[in-house]
C-alpha positions in Angstrom: 0.0 -0.1 0.1 1.1 3.3 -0.8 0.6 4.8 2.8 2.4 1.6 4.2 5.2 2.3 1.9 5.5 5.9 2.6 5.3 5.6 6.7 8.1 2.9 6.3 10.4 5.1 4.8 9.6 8.0 7.2 10.0 5.4 10.3 13.8 4.5 8.9 14.4 8.2 8.0 14.0 9.4 11.6 15.1 6.4 13.5 15.3 6.7 17.1 16.0 10.3 18.3 15.7 12.3 15.1 12.2 11.2 14.6 10.8 13.9 16.2 11.9 16.5 12.9 9.5 15.4 10.4 7.8 18.5 8.8 5.3 20.2 11.3 3.0 22.5 9.3 -0.5 23.3 10.8 -3.4 22.7 8.9 -5.4 25.9 7.3 -7.9 25.9 10.2 -5.2 26.7 12.9 -4.2 29.7 10.8 -5.1 33.1 10.9 -6.1 34.0 7.2 -5.1 37.4 7.1 -1.2 36.6 7.5 1.5 34.5 6.8 3.4 32.1 9.5 7.0 32.2 9.5 9.0 29.6 11.3 10.2 30.5 14.8 12.7 28.4 16.9 13.0 28.4 20.6 16.3 30.3 20.6 14.0 32.9 18.6 11.1 32.7 21.5 13.8 33.2 24.0 15.0 36.3 22.5 11.6 37.8 22.1 10.8 37.1 25.7 14.3 38.6 27.0 12.7 41.6 25.0 9.1 41.8 25.9 8.0 39.5 28.9 6.6 41.2 31.4 8.1 39.1 34.2 11.5 39.8 33.0 10.8 43.6 32.8 9.9 43.4 36.5 13.2 41.9 37.6 14.9 44.3 35.4 13.5 47.2 37.0 14.4 45.4 40.3 18.0 45.3 39.2 18.0 48.9 38.1 16.9 49.9 42.0 19.7 47.5 43.2 22.4 49.3 41.0 21.0 52.9 42.7 21.1 50.9 46.2 24.7 50.1 45.6 25.4 54.1 44.4 23.4 55.1 47.4 25.3 53.0 50.1 28.6 54.1 48.8 27.3 57.9 49.1 27.7 57.1 52.7 31.2 57.7 52.2 31.2 61.1 51.0 31.0 64.6 53.4 27.6 65.6 54.4 27.2 69.3 53.8 24.2 71.0 55.2 23.0 74.8 55.0 20.4 76.8 56.4 18.9 80.3 56.2 16.2 81.5 58.8 14.7 84.9 59.2 12.8 85.7 62.6 10.8 88.6 64.7 12.0 88.8 68.3 10.0 89.9 70.8 10.9 92.3 73.6 13.1 91.1 76.2 12.2 91.6 79.7 14.7 91.9 83.2 13.5 90.5 86.3 14.9 90.1 89.3 15.2 86.8 91.1 11.7 86.9 92.8 10.5 87.4 89.0 9.6 91.0 90.0 9.8 93.6 86.9 10.4 96.4 89.0 13.4 97.3 91.0 17.0 97.2 89.4 19.6 94.6 88.6 23.2 94.8 88.9 25.2 94.5 85.5 29.0 94.0 85.2 29.9 95.9 82.3 33.4 95.1 80.9 35.6 98.1 81.7 33.0 100.1 83.1 32.4 97.9 86.5 28.6 97.0 88.1 26.4 98.9 86.7 22.4 98.9 88.0 19.8 98.3 85.0 16.3 99.3 85.5 14.4 95.8 85.8 11.2 95.7 82.8 11.3 95.9 79.3 14.4 96.3 77.4 15.4 97.9 74.2 15.3 94.5 71.9 16.3 94.9 67.8 13.2 92.7 66.3 14.3 91.2 63.3 16.7 88.6 63.3 18.5 86.6 60.6 21.0 83.2 60.8 23.0 81.7 58.3 24.6 78.5 59.1 26.9 76.0 57.0 28.0 73.0 58.5 30.6 69.9 57.2 31.2 67.0 58.3 33.1 63.9 57.1 32.6 60.3 59.2 36.3 58.8 59.4 35.2 55.6 61.4 32.0 54.1 62.1 32.8 50.9 63.2 32.7 49.1 59.5 29.0 49.9 59.4 29.4 52.0 55.9 31.8 49.2 54.4 29.5 46.5 55.4 26.4 48.4 54.0 28.2 49.0 50.8 28.9 45.3 50.6 25.3 44.3 51.7 24.5 46.8 49.0 26.5 45.0 46.5 25.3 41.6 47.3 22.1 42.7 46.9 22.8 43.8 43.3 24.2 40.6 42.5 21.1 38.9 44.2 18.6 40.8 41.5 21.2 39.6 38.5 20.4 36.4 39.6 16.7 36.8 40.3 16.4 38.3 36.2 18.6 35.0 35.3 16.3 33.0 37.3 12.9 35.0 35.7 14.4 34.2 32.4 14.8 30.7 32.8 11.8 29.9 34.3 9.7 31.8 31.5 12.1 29.7 29.2 10.8 26.6 30.4 7.3 27.8 30.5 8.0 28.7 26.9 9.4 25.5 26.2 6.5 23.8 27.5 4.4 25.3 25.3 6.6 24.8 22.1 6.7 21.3 22.8 3.1 20.8 23.3 2.4 22.4 20.0 4.9 20.0 18.4 2.7 17.2 20.2 -0.4 18.7 18.8 0.8 18.9 15.1 2.4 15.7 15.0 -0.9 14.1 16.3 -2.9 16.3 14.0 -0.5 14.6 11.2 -1.1 11.1 12.8 -5.0 11.9 12.5 -4.9 13.2 9.1 -2.8 9.8 7.6 -5.2 7.6 9.7 -8.6 9.8 8.3 -7.1 9.2 4.7 -6.7 6.0 5.4 -10.1 5.6 6.6 -11.8 7.1 4.0 -10.1 5.0 1.3 -11.2 2.1 3.4 -14.8 3.2 3.0 -14.7 3.9 -0.1 -13.5 0.3 -0.8 -16.1 -0.8 1.3 -18.8 1.0 -0.4 -17.7 -0.5 -3.9 -18.0 -4.1 -2.4 -21.3 -3.2 -0.5 -22.6 -2.6 -4.8 -21.5 -5.6 -5.3 -23.1 -7.4 -2.4 -20.3 -8.8 -0.3 -20.5 -5.9 2.8 -23.0 -5.3 5.0 -24.0 -1.7 5.6 -23.6 -2.4 9.1 -20.1 -2.8 8.3 -19.7 0.4 6.5 -21.6 2.2 9.5 -18.9 1.0 11.8 -16.0 2.6 9.5 -18.1 5.6 9.0 -18.4 5.9 13.1 -14.5 5.6 13.4 -14.3 8.2 10.7 -16.4 10.6 12.7 -14.4 9.7 15.6 -11.3 10.6 14.0 -12.8 14.3 12.7 -13.6 14.8 16.1 -10.3 14.4 17.2 -8.9 16.5 14.6 -11.1 19.6 15.9 -10.1 18.7 19.1 -6.2 18.7 18.7 -7.0 21.9 16.2 -8.9 23.9 19.2 -6.1 22.4 21.6 -3.4 24.5 19.4 -5.4 27.3 18.8 -5.5 27.8 23.0 -1.5 26.9 23.3 -0.4 29.6 20.8 -2.8 32.4 22.3 -0.7 31.4 25.8 2.6 31.3 24.0 2.1 34.6 22.3 0.8 36.5 25.4 3.6 35.3 27.1 6.2 37.0 24.6 3.6 39.7 23.6 3.5 39.0 20.3 1.8 41.9 18.1 -1.9 41.2 17.5 -2.3 39.4 14.5 0.7 37.5 14.1 1.4 34.0 14.7 4.4 31.5 13.8 5.1 27.8 13.0 7.4 25.7 14.6 11.0 25.6 13.1 11.3 21.6 12.5 15.4 22.5 11.8 16.1 23.8 15.3 14.3 21.0 16.7 16.4 18.4 14.9 19.3 20.0 16.5 18.4 19.5 20.2 17.5 15.9 18.8 20.7 15.6 17.8 22.0 16.4 20.8 20.3 13.7 22.5 22.3 10.9 20.9 25.1 12.3 22.9 23.8 13.7 26.5 25.9 13.7 29.0 26.4 11.1 32.4 24.6 12.1 35.2 27.9 12.7 37.0 28.5 15.7 34.1 24.9 17.1 34.9 25.3 16.8 38.8 28.6 19.1 38.5 26.7 21.8 36.0 24.1 22.1 38.3 26.4 22.6 41.2 28.0 25.3 39.2 25.1 26.8 37.5 22.0 26.4 39.6 20.7 29.8 40.6 18.9 28.6 43.5 22.0 27.5 45.2 24.3 30.5 43.8 21.2 32.8 45.5 21.4 30.7 49.0 25.3 31.2 48.6 25.0 34.9 48.5 22.3 35.1 51.5 25.2 33.5 53.9 27.4 36.6 52.6 24.5 38.9 52.8 23.6 37.3 56.5 27.4 37.8 57.3 27.9 41.5 56.5 24.4 41.5 58.6 26.4 40.2 61.7 29.2 42.9 60.8 26.8 45.5 60.7 25.2 45.0 63.9 28.9 44.5 66.1 29.4 48.1 64.2 27.1 49.3 66.5 29.2 48.4 69.6 31.6 50.8 68.5 32.3 54.5 68.7 32.0 57.0 65.6 34.2 59.6 64.7 33.7 62.1 62.2 35.5 65.5 61.5 32.8 68.6 61.5 33.4 72.2 60.4 30.8 74.9 61.1 30.3 78.6 60.2 27.1 80.6 61.8 26.4 84.0 61.2 23.5 85.3 63.1 22.1 88.5 64.4 20.3 90.2 66.5 22.9 89.3 69.7 20.3 88.0 72.0 22.5 86.2 74.6 23.5 89.2 76.5 21.6 90.6 79.1 20.8 93.4 77.3 20.4 92.4 73.4 22.8 93.9 70.8 21.5 95.2 67.3 24.5 93.3 65.5 25.3 90.3 63.3 27.6 87.9 65.0 30.1 85.4 63.0 31.1 81.9 64.8 33.0 79.4 63.0 35.0 76.0 64.2 36.7 73.1 63.4 36.6 69.8 65.4 36.3 65.8 65.7 33.0 64.5 67.0 33.2 61.3 68.8 30.1 59.4 69.1 29.3 56.4 71.3 25.8 54.7 72.2 26.6 53.2 75.6 23.3 51.6 75.6 24.2 49.4 72.9 26.4 47.1 75.4 23.3 45.5 76.8 20.7 46.2 74.1 23.1 45.1 71.0 23.7 41.4 72.4 19.9 40.0 71.1 20.4 41.6 67.7 24.0 40.3 67.4 22.6 36.6 68.5 19.5 36.9 66.0 21.9 37.8 63.4 24.4 34.7 63.8 21.3 32.5 63.8 20.2 33.6 60.7 23.5 33.2 59.4 23.5 29.7 60.3 19.9 29.3 58.7 21.5 30.9 55.5 24.5 28.0 55.6 22.1 25.6 55.9 19.7 26.6 53.5 22.7 26.4 50.8 23.2 22.4 52.0 19.2 22.1 51.0 19.3 23.8 48.0 22.0 21.5 46.9 20.5 18.3 48.2 17.0 19.7 46.7 18.7 20.2 42.9 20.5 16.6 43.0 17.7 14.8 43.4 15.8 17.0 40.6 18.8 16.5 38.6 18.8 12.2 39.3 14.8 12.1 38.9 15.2 14.0 35.5 17.8 12.0 34.6 16.2 8.9 35.4 12.9 10.0 33.4 14.9 11.0 30.3 16.8 7.3 30.3 13.4 5.8 30.3 12.0 8.2 28.3 14.6 7.0 25.5 13.6 3.5 26.1 9.7 4.2 25.3 11.0 5.7 22.3 12.5 2.8 21.4 9.4 0.2 22.6 7.1 3.2 20.7 9.1 2.9 17.5 9.1 -1.0 17.8 5.0 -0.9 18.0 4.2 1.0 15.7 6.3 -0.9 13.0 3.9 -4.2 14.7 1.0 -2.1 14.3 1.3 -1.4 10.9 2.5 -4.7 9.8 -0.8 -6.4 11.8 -2.6 -3.9 10.1 -1.2 -4.8 6.7 -1.9 -8.6 7.0 -5.7 -7.9 8.8 -6.3 -5.6 6.0 -5.0 -8.1 3.4 -7.0 -10.7 4.7 -10.0 -8.9 4.9 -10.1 -7.9 1.2 -9.8 -11.3 0.7 -12.4 -12.1 3.2 -10.3 -14.2 5.4 -11.1 -11.7 8.4 -13.9 -10.0 10.2 -15.1 -6.2 10.0 -13.6 -6.0 14.1 -10.7 -7.6 13.4 -10.0 -4.7 11.1 -11.7 -2.2 13.6 -8.8 -3.8 16.0 -5.9 -3.3 14.0 -6.9 0.1 12.7 -7.3 1.1 16.5 -3.9 -0.4 17.5 -2.2 0.8 14.7 -4.0 4.6 15.8 -3.1 4.2 19.5 0.5 2.9 18.6 1.2 6.3 16.3 0.0 8.6 19.1 1.9 6.7 22.0 5.1 7.1 19.9 4.2 10.9 19.1 3.9 11.4 22.8 6.8 9.1 24.0 9.3 10.9 21.4 7.9 14.9 22.7 8.3 13.5 26.5 12.3 12.2 25.7 12.6 16.1 24.4 10.8 17.7 27.4 12.8 15.7 30.3 16.1 17.1 27.9 14.6 20.8 28.7 13.8 19.9 31.9 17.7 18.7 33.0 18.8 22.2 31.1 16.2 23.7 33.0 17.5 22.4 36.4 20.6 22.9 35.6 20.1 26.6 34.6 21.6 26.3 31.1 18.4 26.7 29.1 
């Protein structure tokens, strides 16, 4: 038969891992007629996602904020300069005795003149005042708090970079799942199309035989029912493709009305890589070096160590150089206010120490130490989880490779069985039920092979995702 010969040729050409690379073109019912589809590889989808995926954009915005956080932490090493201008209205000054009486006089010593008697009560007071102050300070020692803060900001920036990469890997794995689902549906569509074509040929032959009186109406009806079942399955597969395409397009924010087709060449390259996939030990080593969860857990330990240093810095004094210039008027600090401006400046070293930190900070230090221990334990936990994940995925990959080989053999046997049964049926040596059983067996074997091939490729990509090399 033409169908059987064609199928055997395809099976020989795509033996074992390369069988996934058959041409995958979506039927007209899956296309939007207003535009032409173009082929797109997984790498092209990844590039689009890096530019347009909303989740990645959010993490990149957080990365920019972390960059500014590093610059902000470094600014703590720069000098601090303050400038203030103030205008005021000063009320009348009152001179009172120690008994708060405004009557009588008060002795007031005037330099160069000796004791003078000043009448108590309201004193002549300049009312309009001004103040100009400039202050500069430079911290020269803060117990390591500034450098610790800068290092924490740098580690936070590295953590944000890893978040961006982690989101990229997760989005890529999501796209890979959509892409492989689309491949599986398209392959299933091809299988259904071939079986529909074969069933239609059988029906045509049965109609001709019915006219000759060698086939019953009931036999023809049963095959027509099978054809309707296949047509329904075709519709279900086409609708499932529409759903997957919409989800994929939304993930990478394709423009409205733009669509694409699967690039079989890119899948062939991935299939070729499956022929010589590395050993489990090699995958484990790759995961230990590249997995983002492990790298983030390690960064968290470094951040917790800096937090311990930062907490301990509170136990140490802070030292700063301070310079200030103050121009103000009127002068109201004397017994009798003077309507004049006074300029005062000074330069000095300030030392500040919080004595209460000796008994208040011990709990904060212990807390920071416990969090550091917890961070180290999380590294070990992350390593164990990734090791288990790699082992499970690698085992599944080996299992799926055996499954592909088994399903290929089953398809070959199902084809042979169908050919034999059909030949016997054509010669009135087999029942219609035997023919239907052989047809269903062939359809089931074809569909199982499609699923097995996609499942194997999925397990391969999952290994790459776990090792964060996707």
